[in-house]
C-alpha positions as CSV (number, residue, x, y, z in Angstrom):
1,M,10.1,12.7,-19.6
2,A,7.1,11.9,-17.4
3,D,4.9,8.8,-18.1
4,I,1.9,10.9,-16.9
5,A,1.5,14.5,-16.3
6,R,-1.5,16.4,-14.8
7,K,-2.1,20.1,-14.4
8,A,-3.6,22.6,-12.3
9,D,-3.2,26.3,-11.8
10,A,-3.8,28.9,-9.2
11,Q,-4.2,32.7,-9.4
12,W,-3.9,35.0,-6.3
13,M,-4.7,38.7,-6.0
14,G,-3.9,40.8,-3.1
15,D,-2.1,40.3,0.1
16,L,-2.4,37.2,2.2
17,K,-5.1,38.1,4.6
18,H,-7.5,40.2,2.3
19,G,-6.6,38.7,-1.0
20,K,-8.4,36.1,-2.8
21,G,-7.7,33.5,-5.5
22,N,-9.2,30.6,-7.7
23,I,-7.8,27.1,-8.5
24,S,-8.6,25.1,-11.5
25,T,-7.6,21.7,-12.9
26,E,-6.7,20.8,-16.7
27,S,-9.7,18.5,-16.6
28,G,-12.0,21.3,-15.7
29,T,-13.5,19.1,-12.8
30,V,-12.2,22.0,-10.5
31,S,-12.9,25.1,-12.3
32,N,-12.0,28.4,-10.7
33,A,-12.6,27.2,-7.2
34,Q,-12.5,30.2,-4.9
35,Y,-9.8,30.1,-2.1
36,S,-8.9,32.9,0.5
37,F,-7.1,33.3,3.8
38,G,-10.6,32.3,5.5
39,T,-11.1,29.2,3.5
40,R,-7.3,28.2,4.5
41,F,-6.9,29.3,8.1
42,E,-10.5,29.8,9.2
43,N,-13.9,28.3,8.1
44,G,-14.7,30.3,5.0
45,T,-16.6,29.1,2.0
46,G,-14.3,27.7,-0.7
47,T,-11.5,25.5,-0.7
48,N,-7.8,25.4,0.3
49,P,-4.6,23.5,-0.7
50,E,-4.7,21.2,2.1
51,E,-8.4,20.0,1.5
52,L,-7.4,19.3,-2.0
53,L,-4.4,17.4,-0.9
54,A,-6.6,15.3,1.4
55,A,-9.0,14.5,-1.6
56,A,-6.1,13.6,-3.8
57,H,-4.5,11.3,-1.1
58,A,-7.9,9.7,-0.3
59,G,-8.5,9.0,-3.9
60,C,-5.1,7.7,-4.7
61,F,-5.1,5.5,-1.6
62,T,-8.4,4.0,-2.2
63,M,-7.5,3.2,-5.8
64,Q,-4.3,1.5,-4.6
65,L,-6.0,-0.3,-1.9
66,C,-8.8,-1.7,-4.3
67,A,-6.1,-2.9,-6.8
68,I,-4.0,-4.8,-4.0
69,L,-7.3,-6.2,-2.7
70,A,-8.5,-7.6,-6.3
71,G,-4.9,-8.6,-6.9
72,H,-5.1,-11.0,-3.8
73,G,-8.4,-12.2,-4.8
74,H,-10.8,-10.3,-2.6
75,D,-13.9,-8.5,-3.8
76,P,-13.5,-4.6,-3.0
77,Q,-17.5,-4.1,-3.2
78,D,-17.3,-0.6,-1.4
79,V,-14.1,0.9,0.0
80,R,-14.1,4.7,1.3
81,T,-11.2,6.7,2.7
82,D,-11.8,9.9,4.7
83,A,-8.6,11.8,4.7
84,T,-7.6,14.6,7.2
85,C,-4.7,17.0,6.3
86,E,-3.2,18.4,9.5
87,M,-1.1,21.4,9.7
88,V,1.1,22.9,12.6
89,K,2.9,26.0,13.2
90,D,6.5,25.7,12.1
91,G,9.0,28.6,12.5
92,P,7.6,31.6,10.5
93,G,4.7,29.5,8.8
94,F,2.9,26.4,8.8
95,K,3.7,22.7,7.5
96,V,1.5,19.8,6.8
97,S,2.4,17.4,9.7
98,T,0.0,14.4,9.4
99,M,-2.4,13.0,7.0
100,R,-4.9,10.8,8.9
101,L,-6.6,8.2,6.5
102,K,-9.6,6.2,7.8
103,V,-10.6,3.4,5.5
104,R,-13.8,1.5,5.8
105,G,-14.4,-1.4,3.3
106,K,-17.1,-3.9,2.5
107,V,-14.8,-6.6,0.9
108,G,-15.8,-10.1,0.2
109,N,-13.6,-13.0,1.2
110,I,-11.4,-11.2,3.8
111,D,-11.0,-10.9,7.5
112,Q,-9.9,-7.8,9.5
113,A,-6.3,-8.9,9.9
114,E,-6.0,-9.4,6.3
115,F,-7.7,-6.2,5.4
116,E,-5.3,-4.3,7.7
117,K,-2.2,-6.0,5.9
118,H,-3.6,-4.7,2.7
119,V,-4.1,-1.3,4.0
120,A,-0.5,-1.1,5.3
121,Q,0.5,-2.4,1.7
122,A,-1.4,0.6,0.0
123,A,0.2,3.1,2.4
124,D,3.7,1.9,1.3
125,S,2.7,1.9,-2.3
126,C,0.3,4.7,-3.1
127,P,1.9,7.5,-5.2
128,M,0.6,10.1,-2.9
129,S,1.9,8.5,0.2
130,R,5.3,7.8,-1.3
131,V,5.6,11.6,-2.1
132,M,4.7,12.3,1.5
133,K,7.0,9.6,3.1
134,G,9.6,11.0,5.4
135,N,7.9,14.7,5.5
136,V,4.4,13.8,6.6
137,E,3.2,11.4,9.2
138,I,0.7,8.9,7.6
139,V,-1.7,7.5,10.2
140,H,-4.2,4.9,8.8
141,E,-7.1,3.2,10.5
142,A,-8.8,0.2,8.7
143,V,-12.4,-0.9,9.5
144,L,-13.8,-3.8,7.9
145,E,-17.6,-3.4,7.6
């Protein structure tokens, strides 16, 4: 049995190119968010699975990094992670190939080298990074402000 379980659901109506769907989360924070071929493979209005994956990874990674920083006596005043989920054509479909994380931090009592060390630790221990490890290249950049 899982220690933690979170739920979401998706509905799709129609074929791939002309259909449409919606995505919701159990918490209700995301509720009937529209997605379609246009939002996934073009620049339509709505969301898509890769955008949601990037948001989940950015949130998880940032929390993990702040826990590591605080655990080492640093003051994580403002830490922000921009995540970009990249897909490439792979045989008959697409696959997520790379997740790019750009981390910016205002952190007390730390220098750039130490910040980069803790960013690398977060990349190894963040649950979202761990689920992708071996399947998706994770590239991180650390900027101490």
